[in-house]
N, CA, C, O and the ligand as a Tripos MOL2 file, in Angstrom:
@<TRIPOS>MOLECULE
protein
  277   275    70     0     0
PROTEIN
NO_CHARGES

@<TRIPOS>ATOM
      1 N          59.2330  -80.2070  -20.1660 N.3       1 MET1
      2 CA         57.9460  -79.5220  -20.2400 C.3       1 MET1
      3 C          57.4980  -79.3870  -21.6900 C.2       1 MET1
      4 O          58.3000  -79.4380  -22.6230 O.2       1 MET1
      5 N          56.2200  -79.2160  -21.8400 N.am      2 TYR2
      6 CA         55.6540  -79.0680  -23.1670 C.3       2 TYR2
      7 C          54.8620  -77.7800  -23.2390 C.2       2 TYR2
      8 O          54.4000  -77.2550  -22.2260 O.2       2 TYR2
      9 N          54.7160  -77.2870  -24.4400 N.am      3 GLU3
     10 CA         53.8870  -76.1070  -24.6070 C.3       3 GLU3
     11 C          52.9920  -76.2850  -25.8210 C.2       3 GLU3
     12 O          53.3200  -77.0010  -26.7670 O.2       3 GLU3
     13 N          51.8620  -75.6180  -25.7630 N.am      4 MET4
     14 CA         50.9050  -75.7180  -26.8500 C.3       4 MET4
     15 C          51.2210  -74.6760  -27.9070 C.2       4 MET4
     16 O          51.4930  -73.5140  -27.6060 O.2       4 MET4
     17 N          51.1780  -75.1200  -29.1470 N.am      5 ILE5
     18 CA         51.4350  -74.2170  -30.2610 C.3       5 ILE5
     19 C          50.2320  -74.2670  -31.1820 C.2       5 ILE5
     20 O          49.8320  -75.3400  -31.6350 O.2       5 ILE5
     21 N          49.6630  -73.1210  -31.4570 N.am      6 ALA6
     22 CA         48.5370  -73.0750  -32.3760 C.3       6 ALA6
     23 C          49.0530  -72.9590  -33.8010 C.2       6 ALA6
     24 O          49.7740  -72.0220  -34.1440 O.2       6 ALA6
     25 N          48.6790  -73.9110  -34.6090 N.am      7 GLY7
     26 CA         49.0840  -73.8880  -36.0100 C.3       7 GLY7
     27 C          47.8560  -73.8650  -36.8860 C.2       7 GLY7
     28 O          46.7350  -74.0370  -36.4070 O.2       7 GLY7
     29 N          48.0660  -73.6510  -38.1680 N.am      8 PRO8
     30 CA         46.9300  -73.6510  -39.1000 C.3       8 PRO8
     31 C          46.2560  -75.0170  -39.1160 C.2       8 PRO8
     32 O          46.9250  -76.0500  -39.0880 O.2       8 PRO8
     33 N          44.9600  -75.0130  -39.1610 N.am      9 ALA9
     34 CA         44.2310  -76.2710  -39.2040 C.3       9 ALA9
     35 C          44.5400  -77.0010  -40.5040 C.2       9 ALA9
     36 O          44.6440  -76.3940  -41.5700 O.2       9 ALA9
     37 N          44.6860  -78.3300  -40.3890 N.am     10 THR10
     38 CA         44.9910  -79.1150  -41.5780 C.3      10 THR10
     39 C          43.7520  -79.2980  -42.4350 C.2      10 THR10
     40 O          43.8420  -79.4830  -43.6490 O.2      10 THR10
     41 N          42.6000  -79.2450  -41.7900 N.am     11 THR11
     42 CA         41.3520  -79.3580  -42.5490 C.3      11 THR11
     43 C          40.4230  -78.2250  -42.1490 C.2      11 THR11
     44 O          40.1560  -78.0220  -40.9650 O.2      11 THR11
     45 N          39.9440  -77.5100  -43.1080 N.am     12 GLY12
     46 CA         38.9680  -76.4710  -42.8350 C.3      12 GLY12
     47 C          39.5880  -75.2530  -42.1990 C.2      12 GLY12
     48 O          40.8000  -75.0430  -42.2640 O.2      12 GLY12
     49 N          38.7410  -74.4530  -41.5820 N.am     13 ALA13
     50 CA         39.1930  -73.2180  -40.9780 C.3      13 ALA13
     51 C          39.5610  -73.4260  -39.5210 C.2      13 ALA13
     52 O          39.3800  -74.5090  -38.9640 O.2      13 ALA13
     53 N          40.0770  -72.3730  -38.9200 N.am     14 GLY14
     54 CA         40.4220  -72.4490  -37.5060 C.3      14 GLY14
     55 C          41.8620  -72.8610  -37.2940 C.2      14 GLY14
     56 O          42.6790  -72.8140  -38.2130 O.2      14 GLY14
     57 N          42.1620  -73.2630  -36.0740 N.am     15 VAL15
     58 CA         43.5260  -73.6310  -35.7490 C.3      15 VAL15
     59 C          43.5670  -75.0300  -35.1440 C.2      15 VAL15
     60 O          42.5670  -75.5380  -34.6370 O.2      15 VAL15
     61 N          44.7270  -75.6280  -35.2110 N.am     16 THR16
     62 CA         44.9640  -76.8930  -34.5470 C.3      16 THR16
     63 C          46.0370  -76.6820  -33.4970 C.2      16 THR16
     64 O          47.0740  -76.0760  -33.7660 O.2      16 THR16
     65 N          45.7820  -77.1820  -32.3070 N.am     17 TRP17
     66 CA         46.7610  -77.0290  -31.2320 C.3      17 TRP17
     67 C          47.7340  -78.1810  -31.2490 C.2      17 TRP17
     68 O          47.3680  -79.3370  -31.0340 O.2      17 TRP17
     69 N          48.9910  -77.8410  -31.5120 N.am     18 HIS18
     70 CA         50.0470  -78.8420  -31.4820 C.3      18 HIS18
     71 C          50.7920  -78.7430  -30.1650 C.2      18 HIS18
     72 O          50.6470  -77.7760  -29.4170 O.2      18 HIS18
     73 N          51.5880  -79.7600  -29.9000 N.am     19 VAL19
     74 CA         52.4070  -79.7570  -28.6960 C.3      19 VAL19
     75 C          53.8700  -79.7310  -29.1070 C.2      19 VAL19
     76 O          54.2910  -80.4610  -30.0040 O.2      19 VAL19
     77 N          54.6360  -78.8820  -28.4400 N.am     20 ARG20
     78 CA         56.0610  -78.7990  -28.7180 C.3      20 ARG20
     79 C          56.8330  -78.9450  -27.4160 C.2      20 ARG20
     80 O          56.4960  -78.3430  -26.3960 O.2      20 ARG20
     81 N          57.8700  -79.7570  -27.4800 N.am     21 ALA21
     82 CA         58.7170  -79.8990  -26.2960 C.3      21 ALA21
     83 C          59.5740  -78.6510  -26.1670 C.2      21 ALA21
     84 O          60.1100  -78.1430  -27.1520 O.2      21 ALA21
     85 N          59.6960  -78.1670  -24.9390 N.am     22 LYS22
     86 CA         60.5400  -76.9920  -24.7210 C.3      22 LYS22
     87 C          61.9780  -77.3460  -25.0670 C.2      22 LYS22
     88 O          62.4760  -78.4090  -24.6970 O.2      22 LYS22
     89 N          62.6270  -76.4550  -25.7700 N.am     23 GLY23
     90 CA         64.0030  -76.7050  -26.1790 C.3      23 GLY23
     91 C          64.0800  -77.3890  -27.5330 C.2      23 GLY23
     92 O          65.1480  -77.4680  -28.1400 O.2      23 GLY23
     93 N          62.9470  -77.8780  -27.9990 N.am     24 ASP24
     94 CA         62.9260  -78.5150  -29.3080 C.3      24 ASP24
     95 C          62.3520  -77.5080  -30.2960 C.2      24 ASP24
     96 O          61.2600  -77.6970  -30.8310 O.2      24 ASP24
     97 N          63.0810  -76.4660  -30.5210 N.am     25 ALA25
     98 CA         62.5520  -75.3080  -31.2330 C.3      25 ALA25
     99 C          62.1360  -75.6480  -32.6560 C.2      25 ALA25
    100 O          62.8790  -76.2720  -33.4150 O.2      25 ALA25
    101 N          60.9560  -75.2290  -32.9840 N.am     26 GLY26
    102 CA         60.5480  -75.2520  -34.3870 C.3      26 GLY26
    103 C          59.7970  -76.4800  -34.8350 C.2      26 GLY26
    104 O          59.1460  -76.4520  -35.8800 O.2      26 GLY26
    105 N          59.8660  -77.5700  -34.0690 N.am     27 THR27
    106 CA         59.2020  -78.7800  -34.5270 C.3      27 THR27
    107 C          58.2570  -79.3020  -33.4540 C.2      27 THR27
    108 O          58.6280  -79.4400  -32.2890 O.2      27 THR27
    109 N          57.0470  -79.5860  -33.8640 N.am     28 THR28
    110 CA         56.0800  -80.1420  -32.9320 C.3      28 THR28
    111 C          56.3000  -81.6410  -32.7890 C.2      28 THR28
    112 O          57.0870  -82.2330  -33.5280 O.2      28 THR28
    113 N          55.6040  -82.2500  -31.8390 N.am     29 LEU29
    114 CA         55.7610  -83.6840  -31.5980 C.3      29 LEU29
    115 C          55.2960  -84.5130  -32.7820 C.2      29 LEU29
    116 O          55.7240  -85.6560  -32.9450 O.2      29 LEU29
    117 N          54.4340  -83.9560  -33.6020 N.am     30 CYS30
    118 CA         53.9760  -84.7020  -34.7780 C.3      30 CYS30
    119 C          54.8580  -84.4030  -35.9900 C.2      30 CYS30
    120 O          54.5920  -84.8680  -37.0980 O.2      30 CYS30
    121 N          55.9170  -83.6140  -35.7560 N.am     31 GLY31
    122 CA         56.8960  -83.4090  -36.8160 C.3      31 GLY31
    123 C          56.6240  -82.2240  -37.7100 C.2      31 GLY31
    124 O          57.3200  -82.0270  -38.7050 O.2      31 GLY31
    125 N          55.6120  -81.4230  -37.3710 N.am     32 GLN32
    126 CA         55.3160  -80.2680  -38.2010 C.3      32 GLN32
    127 C          56.2110  -79.0980  -37.8350 C.2      32 GLN32
    128 O          56.5610  -78.9000  -36.6710 O.2      32 GLN32
    129 N          56.5650  -78.3490  -38.8230 N.am     33 GLN33
    130 CA         57.2920  -77.1190  -38.5610 C.3      33 GLN33
    131 C          56.2910  -76.0730  -38.0810 C.2      33 GLN33
    132 O          55.1910  -75.9520  -38.6190 O.2      33 GLN33
    133 N          56.6890  -75.3310  -37.0720 N.am     34 THR34
    134 CA         55.7520  -74.3710  -36.5080 C.3      34 THR34
    135 C          56.1340  -72.9420  -36.8290 C.2      34 THR34
    136 O          55.7710  -72.0100  -36.1110 O.2      34 THR34
    137 N          56.8740  -72.7790  -37.9190 N.am     35 ALA35
    138 CA         57.2570  -71.4270  -38.3030 C.3      35 ALA35
    139 C          56.0160  -70.5990  -38.6050 C.2      35 ALA35
    140 O          55.9680  -69.3950  -38.3540 O.2      35 ALA35
    141 N          55.0210  -71.2780  -39.1490 N.am     36 GLN36
    142 CA         53.8180  -70.5520  -39.5380 C.3      36 GLN36
    143 C          52.7470  -70.6990  -38.4720 C.2      36 GLN36
    144 O          51.6550  -71.2020  -38.7350 O.2      36 GLN36
    145 N          53.0670  -70.2630  -37.2880 N.am     37 THR37
    146 CA         52.0670  -70.3490  -36.2290 C.3      37 THR37
    147 C          51.1180  -69.1730  -36.3340 C.2      37 THR37
    148 O          51.4690  -68.0960  -36.8150 O.2      37 THR37
    149 N          49.9400  -69.4110  -35.8810 N.am     38 VAL38
    150 CA         48.9780  -68.3270  -35.8440 C.3      38 VAL38
    151 C          49.0070  -67.6990  -34.4610 C.2      38 VAL38
    152 O          49.5780  -68.2530  -33.5220 O.2      38 VAL38
    153 N          48.4050  -66.5770  -34.3560 N.am     39 ARG39
    154 CA         48.3770  -65.8890  -33.0710 C.3      39 ARG39
    155 C          47.6210  -66.7180  -32.0300 C.2      39 ARG39
    156 O          46.4920  -67.1520  -32.2600 O.2      39 ARG39
    157 N          48.2580  -66.9230  -30.9030 N.am     40 ALA40
    158 CA         47.6310  -67.7260  -29.8580 C.3      40 ALA40
    159 C          46.4370  -66.9870  -29.2780 C.2      40 ALA40
    160 O          46.4580  -65.7720  -29.0850 O.2      40 ALA40
    161 N          45.4110  -67.7530  -29.0120 N.am     41 ARG41
    162 CA         44.2170  -67.1670  -28.4130 C.3      41 ARG41
    163 C          43.8870  -67.9160  -27.1360 C.2      41 ARG41
    164 O          44.3270  -69.0520  -26.9570 O.2      41 ARG41
    165 N          43.1330  -67.3100  -26.2570 N.am     42 PRO42
    166 CA         42.7460  -68.0100  -25.0170 C.3      42 PRO42
    167 C          41.9600  -69.2640  -25.3460 C.2      42 PRO42
    168 O          41.2070  -69.3050  -26.3190 O.2      42 PRO42
    169 N          42.1460  -70.2980  -24.5130 N.am     43 LEU43
    170 CA         41.4220  -71.5420  -24.7410 C.3      43 LEU43
    171 C          39.9260  -71.3590  -24.5430 C.2      43 LEU43
    172 O          39.1270  -72.1780  -24.9970 O.2      43 LEU43
    173 N          39.5540  -70.2890  -23.8660 N.am     44 SER44
    174 CA         38.1380  -70.0520  -23.6320 C.3      44 SER44
    175 C          37.4530  -69.4250  -24.8520 C.2      44 SER44
    176 O          36.2360  -69.2420  -24.8830 O.2      44 SER44
    177 N          38.2600  -69.1110  -25.8310 N.am     45 ASP45
    178 CA         37.6870  -68.5760  -27.0610 C.3      45 ASP45
    179 C          36.6570  -69.5620  -27.6110 C.2      45 ASP45
    180 O          36.8980  -70.7680  -27.6460 O.2      45 ASP45
    181 N          35.5430  -69.0530  -28.0280 N.am     46 ASP46
    182 CA         34.4440  -69.9500  -28.3910 C.3      46 ASP46
    183 C          34.4520  -70.3710  -29.8580 C.2      46 ASP46
    184 O          33.4320  -70.8000  -30.3970 O.2      46 ASP46
    185 N          35.6010  -70.2450  -30.4890 N.am     47 ALA47
    186 CA         35.6780  -70.6940  -31.8700 C.3      47 ALA47
    187 C          35.4980  -72.2090  -31.9320 C.2      47 ALA47
    188 O          36.2740  -72.9520  -31.3320 O.2      47 ALA47
    189 N          34.4850  -72.6630  -32.6490 N.am     48 PRO48
    190 CA         34.1680  -74.0960  -32.6510 C.3      48 PRO48
    191 C          35.1430  -74.9260  -33.4790 C.2      48 PRO48
    192 O          35.1090  -76.1560  -33.4480 O.2      48 PRO48
    193 N          36.0050  -74.2450  -34.2130 N.am     49 THR49
    194 CA         36.8670  -74.9880  -35.1290 C.3      49 THR49
    195 C          38.2110  -75.3520  -34.5200 C.2      49 THR49
    196 O          39.0240  -76.0320  -35.1460 O.2      49 THR49
    197 N          38.4400  -74.8930  -33.2870 N.am     50 GLU50
    198 CA         39.7140  -75.2360  -32.6580 C.3      50 GLU50
    199 C          39.7180  -76.6870  -32.1930 C.2      50 GLU50
    200 O          38.7470  -77.1840  -31.6230 O.2      50 GLU50
    201 N          40.8170  -77.3340  -32.4500 N.am     51 ARG51
    202 CA         40.9250  -78.7290  -32.0210 C.3      51 ARG51
    203 C          42.3760  -79.0650  -31.7550 C.2      51 ARG51
    204 O          43.2840  -78.3100  -32.1070 O.2      51 ARG51
    205 N          42.5750  -80.1930  -31.1380 N.am     52 TYR52
    206 CA         43.9250  -80.6080  -30.8010 C.3      52 TYR52
    207 C          44.4180  -81.6270  -31.8160 C.2      52 TYR52
    208 O          43.6630  -82.4400  -32.3480 O.2      52 TYR52
    209 N          45.7130  -81.5450  -32.0570 N.am     53 CYS53
    210 CA         46.3370  -82.4570  -33.0030 C.3      53 CYS53
    211 C          46.4750  -83.8270  -32.3450 C.2      53 CYS53
    212 O          47.1810  -83.9660  -31.3460 O.2      53 CYS53
    213 N          45.8160  -84.8270  -32.8900 N.am     54 SER54
    214 CA         45.8350  -86.1330  -32.2230 C.3      54 SER54
    215 C          47.2110  -86.8040  -32.2480 C.2      54 SER54
    216 O          47.5660  -87.4420  -31.2560 O.2      54 SER54
    217 N          48.0050  -86.7010  -33.3160 N.am     55 PRO55
    218 CA         49.3650  -87.2570  -33.2440 C.3      55 PRO55
    219 C          50.1880  -86.6320  -32.1260 C.2      55 PRO55
    220 O          50.9540  -87.3260  -31.4560 O.2      55 PRO55
    221 N          50.0370  -85.3300  -31.9200 N.am     56 CYS56
    222 CA         50.7520  -84.6750  -30.8240 C.3      56 CYS56
    223 C          50.2850  -85.2030  -29.4770 C.2      56 CYS56
    224 O          51.0980  -85.4660  -28.5910 O.2      56 CYS56
    225 N          48.9780  -85.3560  -29.3260 N.am     57 MET57
    226 CA         48.4440  -85.8430  -28.0600 C.3      57 MET57
    227 C          48.9460  -87.2540  -27.7650 C.2      57 MET57
    228 O          49.2900  -87.5660  -26.6250 O.2      57 MET57
    229 N          48.9880  -88.0970  -28.7780 N.am     58 SER58
    230 CA         49.4830  -89.4600  -28.5990 C.3      58 SER58
    231 C          50.9440  -89.4500  -28.1980 C.2      58 SER58
    232 O          51.3640  -90.2180  -27.3330 O.2      58 SER58
    233 N          51.7190  -88.5790  -28.8280 N.am     59 ALA59
    234 CA         53.1490  -88.5000  -28.5250 C.3      59 ALA59
    235 C          53.3750  -88.0670  -27.0890 C.2      59 ALA59
    236 O          54.2560  -88.5980  -26.4130 O.2      59 ALA59
    237 N          52.5870  -87.1060  -26.6140 N.am     60 VAL60
    238 CA         52.7110  -86.6520  -25.2320 C.3      60 VAL60
    239 C          52.3920  -87.7960  -24.2810 C.2      60 VAL60
    240 O          53.0870  -88.0050  -23.2870 O.2      60 VAL60
    241 N          51.3430  -88.5250  -24.5930 N.am     61 HIS61
    242 CA         50.9540  -89.6620  -23.7690 C.3      61 HIS61
    243 C          52.0840  -90.6710  -23.6600 C.2      61 HIS61
    244 O          52.4230  -91.1200  -22.5660 O.2      61 HIS61
    245 N          52.6630  -91.0220  -24.7960 N.am     62 GLU62
    246 CA         53.7350  -92.0160  -24.8020 C.3      62 GLU62
    247 C          54.9440  -91.5170  -24.0240 C.2      62 GLU62
    248 O          55.5490  -92.2630  -23.2540 O.2      62 GLU62
    249 N          55.2860  -90.2680  -24.2260 N.am     63 ARG63
    250 CA         56.4640  -89.7180  -23.5320 C.3      63 ARG63
    251 C          56.2390  -89.6620  -22.0320 C.2      63 ARG63
    252 O          57.1390  -89.9670  -21.2500 O.2      63 ARG63
    253 N          55.0390  -89.2730  -21.6340 N.am     64 MET64
    254 CA         54.7610  -89.1880  -20.2040 C.3      64 MET64
    255 C          54.8100  -90.5600  -19.5620 C.2      64 MET64
    256 O          55.3010  -90.7080  -18.4430 O.2      64 MET64
    257 N          54.3050  -91.5680  -20.2640 N.am     65 GLN65
    258 CA         54.3190  -92.9230  -19.7120 C.3      65 GLN65
    259 C          55.7260  -93.4610  -19.6130 C.2      65 GLN65
    260 O          56.0570  -94.1540  -18.6510 O.2      65 GLN65
    261 N          56.5640  -93.1540  -20.5950 N.am     66 SER66
    262 CA         57.9330  -93.6470  -20.5470 C.3      66 SER66
    263 C          58.7510  -92.8950  -19.4970 C.2      66 SER66
    264 O          59.6760  -93.4550  -18.9080 O.2      66 SER66
    265 N          58.4100  -91.6270  -19.2650 N.am     67 GLU67
    266 CA         59.1270  -90.8650  -18.2490 C.3      67 GLU67
    267 C          58.7000  -91.2650  -16.8400 C.2      67 GLU67
    268 O          59.4540  -91.0870  -15.8840 O.2      67 GLU67
    269 N          57.4900  -91.8040  -16.7150 N.am     68 ALA68
    270 CA         56.9730  -92.1550  -15.4000 C.3      68 ALA68
    271 C          57.6080  -93.4310  -14.8710 C.2      68 ALA68
    272 O          57.5530  -93.7110  -13.6740 O.2      68 ALA68
    273 N          58.2110  -94.2000  -15.7670 N.am     69 ARG69
    274 CA         58.8150  -95.4560  -15.3360 C.3      69 ARG69
    275 C          60.0560  -95.2600  -14.4780 C.2      69 ARG69
    276 O          60.6670  -96.2370  -14.0440 O.2      69 ARG69
    277 ZN         50.7140  -81.8970  -34.0980 Zn       70 ZN70
@<TRIPOS>BOND
     1     1     2 1
     2     2     3 1
     3     3     4 2
     4     3     5 am
     5     5     6 1
     6     6     7 1
     7     7     8 2
     8     7     9 am
     9     9    10 1
    10    10    11 1
    11    11    12 2
    12    11    13 am
    13    13    14 1
    14    14    15 1
    15    15    16 2
    16    15    17 am
    17    17    18 1
    18    18    19 1
    19    19    20 2
    20    19    21 am
    21    21    22 1
    22    22    23 1
    23    23    24 2
    24    23    25 am
    25    25    26 1
    26    26    27 1
    27    27    28 2
    28    27    29 am
    29    29    30 1
    30    30    31 1
    31    31    32 2
    32    31    33 am
    33    33    34 1
    34    34    35 1
    35    35    36 2
    36    35    37 am
    37    37    38 1
    38    38    39 1
    39    39    40 2
    40    39    41 am
    41    41    42 1
    42    42    43 1
    43    43    44 2
    44    43    45 am
    45    45    46 1
    46    46    47 1
    47    47    48 2
    48    47    49 am
    49    49    50 1
    50    50    51 1
    51    51    52 2
    52    51    53 am
    53    53    54 1
    54    54    55 1
    55    55    56 2
    56    55    57 am
    57    57    58 1
    58    58    59 1
    59    59    60 2
    60    59    61 am
    61    61    62 1
    62    62    63 1
    63    63    64 2
    64    63    65 am
    65    65    66 1
    66    66    67 1
    67    67    68 2
    68    67    69 am
    69    69    70 1
    70    70    71 1
    71    71    72 2
    72    71    73 am
    73    73    74 1
    74    74    75 1
    75    75    76 2
    76    75    77 am
    77    77    78 1
    78    78    79 1
    79    79    80 2
    80    79    81 am
    81    81    82 1
    82    82    83 1
    83    83    84 2
    84    83    85 am
    85    85    86 1
    86    86    87 1
    87    87    88 2
    88    87    89 am
    89    89    90 1
    90    90    91 1
    91    91    92 2
    92    91    93 am
    93    93    94 1
    94    94    95 1
    95    95    96 2
    96    95    97 am
    97    97    98 1
    98    98    99 1
    99    99   100 2
   100    99   101 am
   101   101   102 1
   102   102   103 1
   103   103   104 2
   104   103   105 am
   105   105   106 1
   106   106   107 1
   107   107   108 2
   108   107   109 am
   109   109   110 1
   110   110   111 1
   111   111   112 2
   112   111   113 am
   113   113   114 1
   114   114   115 1
   115   115   116 2
   116   115   117 am
   117   117   118 1
   118   118   119 1
   119   119   120 2
   120   119   121 am
   121   121   122 1
   122   122   123 1
   123   123   124 2
   124   123   125 am
   125   125   126 1
   126   126   127 1
   127   127   128 2
   128   127   129 am
   129   129   130 1
   130   130   131 1
   131   131   132 2
   132   131   133 am
   133   133   134 1
   134   134   135 1
   135   135   136 2
   136   135   137 am
   137   137   138 1
   138   138   139 1
   139   139   140 2
   140   139   141 am
   141   141   142 1
   142   142   143 1
   143   143   144 2
   144   143   145 am
   145   145   146 1
   146   146   147 1
   147   147   148 2
   148   147   149 am
   149   149   150 1
   150   150   151 1
   151   151   152 2
   152   151   153 am
   153   153   154 1
   154   154   155 1
   155   155   156 2
   156   155   157 am
   157   157   158 1
   158   158   159 1
   159   159   160 2
   160   159   161 am
   161   161   162 1
   162   162   163 1
   163   163   164 2
   164   163   165 am
   165   165   166 1
   166   166   167 1
   167   167   168 2
   168   167   169 am
   169   169   170 1
   170   170   171 1
   171   171   172 2
   172   171   173 am
   173   173   174 1
   174   174   175 1
   175   175   176 2
   176   175   177 am
   177   177   178 1
   178   178   179 1
   179   179   180 2
   180   179   181 am
   181   181   182 1
   182   182   183 1
   183   183   184 2
   184   183   185 am
   185   185   186 1
   186   186   187 1
   187   187   188 2
   188   187   189 am
   189   189   190 1
   190   190   191 1
   191   191   192 2
   192   191   193 am
   193   193   194 1
   194   194   195 1
   195   195   196 2
   196   195   197 am
   197   197   198 1
   198   198   199 1
   199   199   200 2
   200   199   201 am
   201   201   202 1
   202   202   203 1
   203   203   204 2
   204   203   205 am
   205   205   206 1
   206   206   207 1
   207   207   208 2
   208   207   209 am
   209   209   210 1
   210   210   211 1
   211   211   212 2
   212   211   213 am
   213   213   214 1
   214   214   215 1
   215   215   216 2
   216   215   217 am
   217   217   218 1
   218   218   219 1
   219   219   220 2
   220   219   221 am
   221   221   222 1
   222   222   223 1
   223   223   224 2
   224   223   225 am
   225   225   226 1
   226   226   227 1
   227   227   228 2
   228   227   229 am
   229   229   230 1
   230   230   231 1
   231   231   232 2
   232   231   233 am
   233   233   234 1
   234   234   235 1
   235   235   236 2
   236   235   237 am
   237   237   238 1
   238   238   239 1
   239   239   240 2
   240   239   241 am
   241   241   242 1
   242   242   243 1
   243   243   244 2
   244   243   245 am
   245   245   246 1
   246   246   247 1
   247   247   248 2
   248   247   249 am
   249   249   250 1
   250   250   251 1
   251   251   252 2
   252   251   253 am
   253   253   254 1
   254   254   255 1
   255   255   256 2
   256   255   257 am
   257   257   258 1
   258   258   259 1
   259   259   260 2
   260   259   261 am
   261   261   262 1
   262   262   263 1
   263   263   264 2
   264   263   265 am
   265   265   266 1
   266   266   267 1
   267   267   268 2
   268   267   269 am
   269   269   270 1
   270   270   271 1
   271   271   272 2
   272   271   273 am
   273   273   274 1
   274   274   275 1
   275   275   276 2
@<TRIPOS>SUBSTRUCTURE
     1 MET1         2 RESIDUE 1 A MET
     2 TYR2         6 RESIDUE 1 A TYR
     3 GLU3        10 RESIDUE 1 A GLU
     4 MET4        14 RESIDUE 1 A MET
     5 ILE5        18 RESIDUE 1 A ILE
     6 ALA6        22 RESIDUE 1 A ALA
     7 GLY7        26 RESIDUE 1 A GLY
     8 PRO8        30 RESIDUE 1 A PRO
     9 ALA9        34 RESIDUE 1 A ALA
    10 THR10       38 RESIDUE 1 A THR
    11 THR11       42 RESIDUE 1 A THR
    12 GLY12       46 RESIDUE 1 A GLY
    13 ALA13       50 RESIDUE 1 A ALA
    14 GLY14       54 RESIDUE 1 A GLY
    15 VAL15       58 RESIDUE 1 A VAL
    16 THR16       62 RESIDUE 1 A THR
    17 TRP17       66 RESIDUE 1 A TRP
    18 HIS18       70 RESIDUE 1 A HIS
    19 VAL19       74 RESIDUE 1 A VAL
    20 ARG20       78 RESIDUE 1 A ARG
    21 ALA21       82 RESIDUE 1 A ALA
    22 LYS22       86 RESIDUE 1 A LYS
    23 GLY23       90 RESIDUE 1 A GLY
    24 ASP24       94 RESIDUE 1 A ASP
    25 ALA25       98 RESIDUE 1 A ALA
    26 GLY26      102 RESIDUE 1 A GLY
    27 THR27      106 RESIDUE 1 A THR
    28 THR28      110 RESIDUE 1 A THR
    29 LEU29      114 RESIDUE 1 A LEU
    30 CYS30      118 RESIDUE 1 A CYS
    31 GLY31      122 RESIDUE 1 A GLY
    32 GLN32      126 RESIDUE 1 A GLN
    33 GLN33      130 RESIDUE 1 A GLN
    34 THR34      134 RESIDUE 1 A THR
    35 ALA35      138 RESIDUE 1 A ALA
    36 GLN36      142 RESIDUE 1 A GLN
    37 THR37      146 RESIDUE 1 A THR
    38 VAL38      150 RESIDUE 1 A VAL
    39 ARG39      154 RESIDUE 1 A ARG
    40 ALA40      158 RESIDUE 1 A ALA
    41 ARG41      162 RESIDUE 1 A ARG
    42 PRO42      166 RESIDUE 1 A PRO
    43 LEU43      170 RESIDUE 1 A LEU
    44 SER44      174 RESIDUE 1 A SER
    45 ASP45      178 RESIDUE 1 A ASP
    46 ASP46      182 RESIDUE 1 A ASP
    47 ALA47      186 RESIDUE 1 A ALA
    48 PRO48      190 RESIDUE 1 A PRO
    49 THR49      194 RESIDUE 1 A THR
    50 GLU50      198 RESIDUE 1 A GLU
    51 ARG51      202 RESIDUE 1 A ARG
    52 TYR52      206 RESIDUE 1 A TYR
    53 CYS53      210 RESIDUE 1 A CYS
    54 SER54      214 RESIDUE 1 A SER
    55 PRO55      218 RESIDUE 1 A PRO
    56 CYS56      222 RESIDUE 1 A CYS
    57 MET57      226 RESIDUE 1 A MET
    58 SER58      230 RESIDUE 1 A SER
    59 ALA59      234 RESIDUE 1 A ALA
    60 VAL60      238 RESIDUE 1 A VAL
    61 HIS61      242 RESIDUE 1 A HIS
    62 GLU62      246 RESIDUE 1 A GLU
    63 ARG63      250 RESIDUE 1 A ARG
    64 MET64      254 RESIDUE 1 A MET
    65 GLN65      258 RESIDUE 1 A GLN
    66 SER66      262 RESIDUE 1 A SER
    67 GLU67      266 RESIDUE 1 A GLU
    68 ALA68      270 RESIDUE 1 A ALA
    69 ARG69      274 RESIDUE 1 A ARG
    70 ZN70       277 GROUP 0 **** ****
């Protein structure tokens, strides 16, 4: 299973949503340390600066495809 981790945005303000595999404590799929996570907020929050980390999304895609085989 995977979980979403909100981390500081790499560009500008707001947060970036990373993906972390459960049991893989501390490191996101894109290799970032998540020690400095920000407070999680509901996805319905209307902050326009929230976005998803594309390396994490790609990694999830690849893992899901390899697990589906
Ligand atoms: Zn990431």
